[in-house]
Every structure is written in C-alpha cells, then in structure tokens.
C-alpha positions in Angstrom: 101.8 57.8 111.1 102.6 60.0 108.1 104.5 63.0 108.8 102.8 66.2 108.4 105.0 67.2 106.0 104.9 64.2 103.5 104.3 65.3 100.0 105.3 68.9 100.4 108.2 69.3 98.6 110.5 71.8 100.4 110.4 69.3 104.1 113.7 69.0 104.9 114.4 71.4 107.7 112.5 72.1 111.2 111.8 75.7 109.6 110.0 75.4 106.6 111.7 78.8 105.5 115.1 77.3 106.0 114.6 74.5 103.7 113.8 76.7 101.0 117.3 79.2 101.8 118.8 75.8 101.8 117.8 75.0 98.6 118.1 78.2 97.3 121.8 78.0 98.6 122.3 74.2 97.0 120.8 75.6 93.5 123.0 78.8 93.3 126.6 76.4 94.4 125.1 74.0 91.5 124.9 77.2 89.0 128.2 78.7 90.1 130.3 75.5 90.3 128.3 72.6 87.6 131.4 70.4 88.5 131.2 70.3 92.5 131.0 66.9 93.4 127.9 66.8 95.1 126.3 68.1 91.8 124.8 65.3 91.1 122.8 64.3 94.3 121.8 68.2 93.9 120.1 67.5 90.9 118.5 64.4 92.1 117.2 66.1 95.1 115.8 69.0 93.0 114.5 66.0 90.9 112.7 63.9 93.5 111.3 67.1 95.3 110.6 70.2 92.5 107.9 68.2 91.4 104.7 69.6 90.4 103.2 67.2 92.6 104.9 68.1 95.5 104.6 72.0 94.6 100.8 71.6 94.4 100.8 70.2 98.0 102.9 73.2 99.0 100.3 75.7 97.8 97.4 73.6 98.5 98.7 73.7 102.0 98.6 77.8 101.2 94.8 78.1 100.6 94.0 76.6 103.6 92.0 78.7 105.9 94.4 81.2 108.2 97.4 80.7 106.1 97.4 84.3 104.6 100.5 84.4 107.1 102.5 81.9 106.6 105.9 82.6 106.4 105.6 86.2 106.3 107.9 88.3 104.6 111.1 86.3 105.1 109.9 83.1 103.7 107.5 84.3 100.7 111.2 85.8 99.7 112.9 83.1 100.0 111.2 81.0 97.5 110.7 83.7 95.2 115.0 83.9 95.6 114.8 79.9 94.7 112.5 80.3 91.8 114.6 83.4 90.6 118.0 81.4 91.0 116.3 78.8 89.0 115.3 80.9 86.3 119.1 81.9 85.9 119.9 78.1 84.9 120.3 77.1 81.9 119.1 73.5 80.8 116.5 71.3 80.1 116.2 70.1 83.9 116.7 73.6 85.4 113.5 74.1 83.5 111.4 71.5 84.5 112.0 72.3 88.1 111.6 76.4 87.0 108.1 74.8 86.0 107.3 73.0 88.7 108.1 75.4 91.3 106.3 78.3 88.9 102.3 78.0 90.7 104.5 78.4 94.3 106.0 81.5 93.4 102.9 82.7 91.8 101.3 81.9 95.1 103.5 84.5 96.8 104.0 87.1 94.2 100.2 86.8 94.6 100.4 87.6 98.6 103.0 90.4 98.2 100.7 92.2 95.8 97.5 92.0 98.2 99.9 92.4 101.2 102.0 95.3 100.8 99.3 97.8 99.6 97.4 97.2 103.1 101.1 97.3 105.2 101.1 100.7 106.5 104.7 100.6 107.8 107.6 98.1 107.9 108.9 95.7 110.3 112.8 96.8 111.6 113.8 94.3 114.3 116.6 92.6 113.0 114.7 89.1 112.7 113.4 87.0 109.9 110.5 89.4 109.9 112.4 92.4 108.5 110.7 94.6 105.7 114.0 95.7 104.2 115.2 92.2 103.9 112.2 90.8 102.5 111.8 93.7 99.9 115.6 93.3 98.9 115.1 89.5 98.0 111.6 89.7 96.2 113.0 92.7 93.8 116.0 90.7 92.9 113.1 88.1 91.7 110.9 90.8 90.0 114.0 91.6 88.4 114.8 88.6 87.1 111.5 87.7 85.8 111.1 90.8 84.6 107.8 90.7 86.6 107.2 95.0 86.3 103.9 95.1 88.5 105.6 93.3 91.8 108.8 95.6 91.1 106.8 98.8 91.0 104.9 97.7 94.0 108.2 96.8 95.8 110.3 100.0 94.8 107.1 102.4 95.5 106.8 100.7 99.3 110.5 100.7 99.8 110.3 104.4 99.0 107.1 105.1 101.3 109.0 103.5 104.3 112.7 104.4 104.2 112.4 107.9 102.2 112.8 109.4 98.9 116.3 109.6 98.7 116.7 105.6 98.4 118.2 104.5 95.5 116.1 100.8 95.1 116.8 98.1 92.5 118.9 94.7 92.4 120.8 96.5 88.8 122.1 99.1 91.2 123.1 97.0 94.2 124.9 94.5 91.6 126.7 97.0 90.4 128.1 98.4 93.6 128.4 95.1 94.8 129.5 92.4 92.3 126.7 89.8 93.3 123.4 89.9 94.1 122.1 90.7 97.4 121.4 87.2 98.9 125.1 86.0 97.8 126.1 88.7 99.7 124.5 87.9 102.7 124.8 83.7 102.2 127.4 83.1 99.3 130.5 85.9 99.0 132.1 85.7 95.7 135.6 85.0 95.5 
C-alpha cells in the first residue's frame, strides 16, 4: 500500500512542520558550513525532494477542501523560513531548490494575506500555535524576499495585537542579537 505522503516533497517526519523545520536546519547548516562531511548528503536529499513535481503535490494537497487551516500558523511560518534560507544560498543548485519551492511558499504567503486581516486576537500560548512566533518567522521571510505587502500586514497585525510600543523587524532583531530570530532559537552562533 502506498504511503499517503507518496510524492510529497516534505514527508520525512511524523509532523509536516517538523520535516519543514528539519529541512530549514539542514539548509542553514549547509550555508554556514558548506564543507561539512554530510554536505553532499544534504544536497542529494534536496535534489531528490525539492523538485517541482513533489512541490506541486504539496500545493495540490493544500488546495483540497477543508485544508485552509492546515499547519496554521506554525507550519506556514517554517515553510517561509525554509524558503528564506534557500534564498540566502548562492549557486545554481540552490536556485533550483528555491524555484521548486516557490509555489508552496507563495501558497502560504497567500494564506497569511487572507487569514491575518480576519484574525482579531493572537494566540499567546507557548505552543506551536503561538502567533508571535509565526509572525517573527514570517517577517524574516518578508524581509529576505522583499515582500513588502506581507511585511506591512505582519507589522500592522503585530502592532494591533501587541501594542504600539513594540519594535518590529528582523533587521532590528538581527542587529541586537547578531543572527536571525530562527537561528537564535534553533542554531546559535559561535
């Protein structure tokens, strides 16, 4: 019997968001340590999984009825972080991964653009559903990819939810902490 995940690009974990986060971590390690012993294994994995046909299967999955809240907002944000990380990578190989993943990133940007104007309050629990965490990761994507429409919405919503005194922006966070918000959480600098 075929797996329900057969053909999907991001299928190597019990939870989809965990797989996306793991891919982000691998991509980050590959960028920071391109000569690491497992670099070729990471590249082979991305070459096999981050291809248009498999990403199209992911987008098709999202387009099915009743999937509007799939992985909202945690998985959405991690997918955007993966896309942002791949955008930081130089070279032809990384360009192929970025281009393959672009339709899925676009689908989640569209979901944020549709969802956030309707959301009247943040989820403040310390779990995967935390709104501030998702806004922070998504803001980094918006900055890296120069998506001003998404950035404006994220900043506006953060100010609405968390108050006018809040300073928002990954540039400010990066200056203060010497790394991206996601790197501070999952990949501390030396």
